C-alpha positions in Angstrom: -86.8 63.9 12.3 -87.8 61.1 14.7 -90.6 61.9 17.3 -88.5 61.0 20.3 -85.7 59.0 21.2 -82.5 58.2 23.3 -80.1 61.0 23.6 -77.4 59.5 21.3 -75.0 61.5 19.3 -72.0 61.1 17.5 -68.6 62.3 18.0 -68.5 64.6 15.2 -70.7 67.5 16.5 -70.0 70.7 18.6 -71.1 69.3 21.7 -70.5 65.8 21.8 -68.3 63.4 23.4 -68.9 60.0 25.2 -70.4 59.4 28.4 -72.7 61.4 30.3 -72.8 65.1 29.6 -71.1 67.6 31.8 -72.9 70.8 30.3 -74.5 73.7 32.0 -78.4 73.2 31.5 -78.4 75.9 28.7 -75.3 74.8 27.0 -75.3 75.4 23.3 -73.6 72.4 21.8 -75.8 71.1 18.8 -76.2 67.9 20.3 -75.4 67.9 23.9 -76.5 65.1 25.7 -74.0 62.4 27.1 -70.9 63.7 27.9 -69.8 67.0 26.7 -69.0 69.3 29.4 -70.4 72.5 28.3 -72.5 71.0 25.8 -76.1 71.2 26.8 -78.2 68.4 28.0 -79.9 66.1 25.8 -78.8 64.9 22.4 -81.1 65.3 19.3 -79.3 66.6 16.5 -75.8 64.9 15.6 -73.9 67.3 13.4 -70.6 66.8 11.9 -69.2 69.6 9.8 -69.6 69.9 6.0 -66.5 69.4 3.8 -63.3 68.4 4.0 -62.7 69.6 7.6 -65.8 68.0 8.8 -65.5 66.2 12.1 -68.7 63.1 16.4 -72.5 58.0 21.0 -71.1 54.9 22.3 -67.5 54.1 23.3 -65.0 51.3 24.4 -62.3 49.3 26.3 -58.9 48.3 25.5 -58.0 47.1 22.2 -55.2 45.5 20.4 -52.3 47.7 19.3 -52.5 49.3 16.0 -50.8 47.8 12.9 -48.5 49.7 10.7 -49.9 51.4 7.7 -48.7 51.5 4.0 -48.2 54.7 2.2 -49.4 56.8 5.0 -47.4 59.6 6.8 -45.5 58.4 9.7 -45.6 61.7 11.6 -49.2 61.7 11.3 -50.3 58.0 11.5 -47.6 56.5 13.3 -47.0 53.8 10.9 -43.4 53.2 12.1 -41.7 53.7 15.4 -41.9 57.4 16.6 -38.8 59.4 16.1 -37.8 57.8 12.8 -38.3 61.0 10.8 -37.4 64.7 11.6 -40.5 65.2 13.3 -39.3 63.6 16.6 -41.3 63.0 19.5 -40.6 65.8 22.2 -43.2 65.4 24.8 -44.6 62.3 26.8 -47.2 64.5 28.8 -50.1 66.9 28.0 -49.1 70.5 28.0 -52.1 72.8 28.7 -50.4 75.6 26.9 -49.6 73.5 23.8 -53.2 72.1 23.5 -54.6 75.6 24.0 -52.5 76.7 21.0 -53.7 73.8 18.9 -57.4 74.3 19.6 -57.1 78.1 18.9 -54.8 78.1 16.2 -55.8 75.0 14.4 -59.4 74.3 15.2 -61.1 77.7 16.1 -58.8 80.1 14.4 -60.9 83.3 15.7 -60.6 86.7 14.1 -60.3 89.9 15.9 -63.4 90.9 17.9 -64.9 87.3 17.5 -66.9 86.0 20.6 -65.4 82.6 21.6 -67.6 80.6 23.7 -65.7 77.9 25.6 -67.8 75.4 27.8 -66.2 72.6 30.3 -66.2 71.8 34.0 -63.8 73.1 36.7 -61.6 70.0 36.2 -60.5 71.4 32.9 -59.2 74.8 34.6 -55.5 74.5 33.6 -56.8 74.1 29.9 -59.6 77.0 30.4 -56.7 79.6 31.6 -54.3 78.8 28.6 -57.4 79.0 26.3 -58.2 82.3 27.7 -54.8 83.6 27.0 -54.7 82.1 23.6 -57.9 83.8 22.5 -56.9 87.2 23.9 -53.5 86.8 22.0 -55.7 86.9 19.0 -57.7 89.9 19.9 -60.7 87.8 20.5 -63.4 87.7 23.2 -63.1 84.5 25.7 -66.5 83.6 27.2 -65.7 80.9 29.4 -68.5 78.9 31.1 -67.8 76.4 33.7 -70.1 73.7 34.9 -70.3 72.9 38.8 -70.0 69.5 40.1 -73.4 67.6 40.0 -75.0 70.6 38.1 -76.2 68.7 35.1 -77.7 65.9 37.1 -79.2 68.1 39.3 -80.6 69.9 36.2 -82.5 66.6 35.0 -83.6 65.7 38.3 -85.4 69.0 39.2 -86.3 70.6 35.7 -89.9 71.3 35.2 -91.5 71.0 31.9 -90.4 74.5 30.8 -86.8 73.8 31.2 -86.8 70.5 29.3 -89.1 71.8 26.6 -87.7 75.2 25.9 -84.3 77.0 26.2 -83.6 80.3 28.1 -83.6 83.2 25.7 -80.6 84.4 27.1 -78.9 81.1 26.3 -80.4 81.3 22.8 -79.0 84.9 22.3 -75.6 83.7 23.4 -75.5 80.9 20.7 -76.7 83.4 18.4 -74.0 86.0 19.2 -70.9 83.3 19.3 -68.7 83.1 16.3 -66.7 80.3 17.8 -67.6 77.7 20.2 -65.3 75.0 21.9 -66.8 72.1 24.0 -64.4 70.3 26.4 -65.5 67.2 27.9 -64.1 67.1 31.6 -66.5 64.7 33.5 -66.0 64.3 37.2 -68.5 61.3 36.9 -68.8 59.3 33.6 -72.1 57.6 34.6 -73.8 60.8 36.1 -76.7 60.4 33.8 -77.2 56.7 33.8 -80.3 56.8 36.1 -81.9 59.6 34.6 -85.0 58.8 32.6 -83.9 58.8 28.9 -87.2 60.6 27.9 -86.2 63.8 29.7 -82.7 63.9 28.1 -84.6 63.6 24.8 -87.0 66.2 25.5 -84.2 68.5 26.6 -82.5 67.8 23.3 -85.5 68.6 21.3 -85.9 71.9 23.4 -82.3 73.1 22.7 -82.6 72.3 19.0 -82.5 75.9 17.6 -79.5 76.8 19.7 -77.6 73.6 18.2 -78.5 74.8 14.8 -77.2 78.2 15.5 -73.9 76.9 17.0 -73.5 74.7 13.4 -73.7 77.9 11.5 -70.5 79.1 13.5 -67.1 77.8 13.7 -66.9 75.0 16.4 -64.9 72.1 18.0 -65.2 69.7 20.7 -62.3 67.9 22.7 -61.3 66.2 26.0 -59.3 67.3 29.1 -58.2 64.1 31.1 -59.9 63.7 34.5 -59.7 60.8 37.0 -63.0 59.7 36.2 -62.0 59.3 32.3 -58.7 57.6 33.6 -60.5 55.1 35.5 -62.9 54.3 32.8 -60.0 53.7 30.3 -58.1 51.6 33.1 -55.3 54.1 33.3 -53.7 56.3 35.8 -54.5 60.0 35.1 -50.7 60.5 34.0 -51.1 57.7 31.5 -54.3 59.0 30.2 -52.7 62.4 29.8 -49.9 61.1 27.9 -52.5 59.1 25.7 -54.1 62.3 24.9 -51.0 64.0 23.8 -50.3 61.3 21.6 -53.8 61.0 20.1 -53.7 64.9 19.5 -50.3 64.7 18.0 -49.2 67.1 20.8 -46.3 64.6 21.5 -44.6 65.9 18.1 -42.5 68.7 17.6 -44.8 70.2 14.9 -48.4 69.1 15.7 -49.8 71.1 12.7 -47.6 69.3 10.4 -48.9 66.0 11.6 -52.6 67.0 11.3 -51.6 68.1 7.7 -50.1 64.8 7.0 -53.2 63.1 8.1 -55.5 65.4 6.2 -53.4 64.5 3.1 -53.6 61.2 3.6 -57.3 61.0 4.2 -57.6 62.8 1.0 -55.9 60.0 -0.9 -58.1 57.4 0.9 -61.1 59.6 -0.1 -60.0 59.7 -3.8 -59.7 55.9 -3.8 -63.0 55.6 -2.4 -64.9 58.1 -4.5 -66.1 55.9 -7.3 -66.6 52.7 -5.2 -70.0 51.3 -5.1 -69.8 48.6 -2.3 -68.1 47.9 0.8 -67.6 44.8 2.6 -66.5 44.2 6.3 -65.0 40.7 7.2 -64.0 39.7 10.7 -64.7 37.0 13.2 -68.6 36.8 13.4 -68.9 39.7 10.7 -69.6 39.5 7.0 -71.5 42.8 6.2 -71.9 44.6 2.8 -73.0 48.0 2.2 -73.5 50.0 -0.7 -72.2 53.6 -0.8 -72.5 54.6 -4.7 -73.4 58.3 -5.2 -72.5 59.1 -1.5 -70.1 61.7 -0.3 -66.9 60.8 1.9 -66.0 63.5 4.4 -62.5 64.1 5.6 -62.4 64.7 9.5 -59.0 66.0 9.8 -59.1 67.4 13.4 -60.4 70.7 12.9 -63.9 70.0 14.4 -63.0 67.0 16.6 -59.7 66.9 18.4 -58.5 64.4 18.2 -59.8 63.0 14.9 -58.7 60.7 12.2 -61.4 59.4 10.1 -63.5 59.5 6.8 -67.1 58.7 6.8 -70.2 58.6 4.4 -73.8 57.4 4.7 -74.4 54.1 3.3 -77.5 53.8 0.8 -80.4 53.2 3.5 -81.7 49.7 2.1 -78.5 48.1 1.4 -76.8 46.7 4.7 -76.8 43.0 4.1 -75.5 40.4 6.5 -74.1 40.3 10.1 -71.6 42.5 12.1 -70.1 41.9 15.5 -69.0 44.9 17.3 -65.8 44.1 19.1 -65.3 47.3 21.0 -67.6 47.8 23.9 -69.7 50.8 24.0 -71.0 53.0 27.0 -73.6 55.5 25.7 -75.0 57.7 28.7 -72.6 56.0 30.9 -74.6 52.3 30.5 -72.1 49.6 29.6 -72.9 47.6 26.3 -70.8 45.1 24.7 -70.8 42.1 22.2 -73.6 43.7 20.1 -74.2 41.5 17.0 -76.6 43.0 14.4 -78.1 41.2 11.5 -79.3 43.4 8.6 -81.8 42.6 5.6 -82.6 45.5 2.8 -80.9 47.8 5.2 -82.9 47.2 8.4 -81.7 45.2 11.6 -83.8 41.9 11.6 -82.0 40.3 14.4 -79.9 41.6 17.3 -78.1 40.5 20.5 -75.6 41.9 22.9 -73.4 40.1 25.8 -74.0 43.1 27.8 -76.6 45.9 27.9 -79.1 43.8 25.7 -82.3 45.9 27.2 -80.4 49.4 26.4 -79.9 47.9 22.8 -83.6 46.8 22.6 -84.5 50.5 23.7 -82.1 51.9 21.1 -83.6 50.2 18.3 -87.2 51.1 19.5 -86.3 54.7 19.2 -88.0 55.4 16.1 -88.3 53.8 12.5 -85.2 55.2 11.6 -83.1 53.6 14.4 -83.1 50.2 12.8 -81.1 51.4 9.6 -77.6 52.7 9.5 -76.8 56.3 8.9 -72.8 56.2 8.6 -70.1 54.1 7.9 -66.7 55.4 8.9 -62.9 54.1 8.8 -60.7 55.1 11.5 -57.1 56.4 10.6 -55.6 57.8 13.7 -52.9 55.2 14.8 -51.9 57.3 17.7 -55.0 56.1 19.1 -54.0 52.3 19.6 -56.6 51.3 22.1 -60.2 52.0 23.1 -60.6 54.3 26.3 -64.6 54.5 26.6 -64.9 57.7 24.9 -66.4 58.0 21.3 -64.3 60.9 20.4 -61.3 58.7 20.5 -62.5 55.2 20.1 -64.1 55.5 16.5 -60.7 57.3 15.2 -58.8 54.1 16.1 -56.5 53.3 13.1 -57.5 49.7 11.9 -61.1 49.9 12.9 -64.4 50.6 11.1 -67.6 51.8 12.5 -71.2 52.1 11.7 -73.9 54.2 13.1 -77.5 53.2 13.8 -79.9 56.1 13.2 -79.4 59.7 11.8 -77.4 60.3 8.7 -75.2 63.3 8.4 -76.7 65.4 5.3 -73.5 66.3 3.8 -72.8 62.7 3.1 -75.9 62.2 1.0 -77.5 60.3 3.6 -81.4 60.5 4.3 -81.9 58.4 7.2 -83.8 60.5 9.8 -83.9 59.4 13.4 -83.4 60.8 16.9 -80.6 57.9 17.3 -77.2 58.2 16.3 -75.0 55.5 17.8 -71.6 54.6 16.6 -70.5 51.1 17.2 -67.0 49.7 16.4 -65.6 46.8 14.7 -61.8 46.0 15.1 -60.0 44.9 12.1 -56.8 44.7 13.4 -56.7 40.9 14.0 -57.8 39.1 11.0 -60.4 41.6 9.6 -60.6 42.9 6.2 -62.3 45.8 4.3 -63.2 45.5 0.7 -63.8 48.2 -1.6 -65.8 46.9 -4.8 -64.1 43.4 -4.2 -60.6 44.7 -3.7 -58.8 44.7 -0.3 -58.7 48.2 1.0 -57.5 47.4 4.5 -56.1 44.0 6.1 -55.3 43.3 9.8 -55.6 47.0 10.2 -53.3 48.2 7.6 -54.3 49.9 4.6 -53.4 49.0 1.0 -51.2 51.3 -0.8 -53.2 53.9 -2.4 
């Protein structure tokens, strides 16, 4: 594991989300750092789940609408206009009660007597109240932890060495006792930590590593509740963002669980197609990058740990990346705007780099440690309910018709072995002239999957 680094993490982890964290100082998410309310300061260990239900630091701005998908379930992937099957659209706004039922019934599935730890901010109160109901109805114990406005920023500004490098014994015991954990991003200010020294964030991440590892041993999930700050970042009204979240999570469907099952089945077929593939090639304007994935494991991210989800991902062979890739979806790790990133790889290592905006941040990220200049992940977005970027990596990397790679740390369940304190997802949109090849055959073109 790297010695130090910027607090990046991916969306597939219990504490994640994009943008600055809104957690309490002792929050327990395995990688809290930049945005997950209730996830804990600092991100050090990016952890997706293991196995078919595994699930995710950067983000984005508006993108082109997603193209249709061949041989994919329309209820899950929205290949066709909504309402053309018997699972018709029934809602255009986000229901806190329905959302809570999905999170508890699909993502967490607590058993009677389980301790269910839920972390967010006061802005998620409607959802928190409904989560309490849904957890109690399953005869489990709801433990609601609410962050106050300005609490996380204040922690980083005033914390002494002990507070950054250690974890409160009480918080550690809470992590040890919880059987289920849910982190809900609901920030009041998406750039609250932009002025905080990254080294303080990284120290706190390292200090909370034991708690994150304990959380990983339990059932966990992460999601988002719309706030005015998130809507502003996305260029939407709060009502528009709420409807967008409902669509992305399939809560606008008559049977959301059926839709998620359809997505899981489609992704299983996609993984079956990819299982024997040795080389991927990504082509788009300004992009021609090849990666070797022979012998690596593909993971089906089906919404149980990230809500929403919709991707399959693996770890490329560490020395295999060759060529250039231009990431066309902007990123905002820790509230810092970064866009137009272009990387050139040779023998797996970044040998040239530039950015239209945020070049200094890119420089710092690449200097995090030795592993930061290598790729730890390649992922394929499959959720066509997410048709544009909103500046939250939990959503943006799942956009149907996009691919993403991550600088830095690999996920062990993929077989990847790259070690770094960095895990930074960057997204390349294929919906306008892009292609993804698998051993020379077109797997996706213009955002459309080939028939599997």
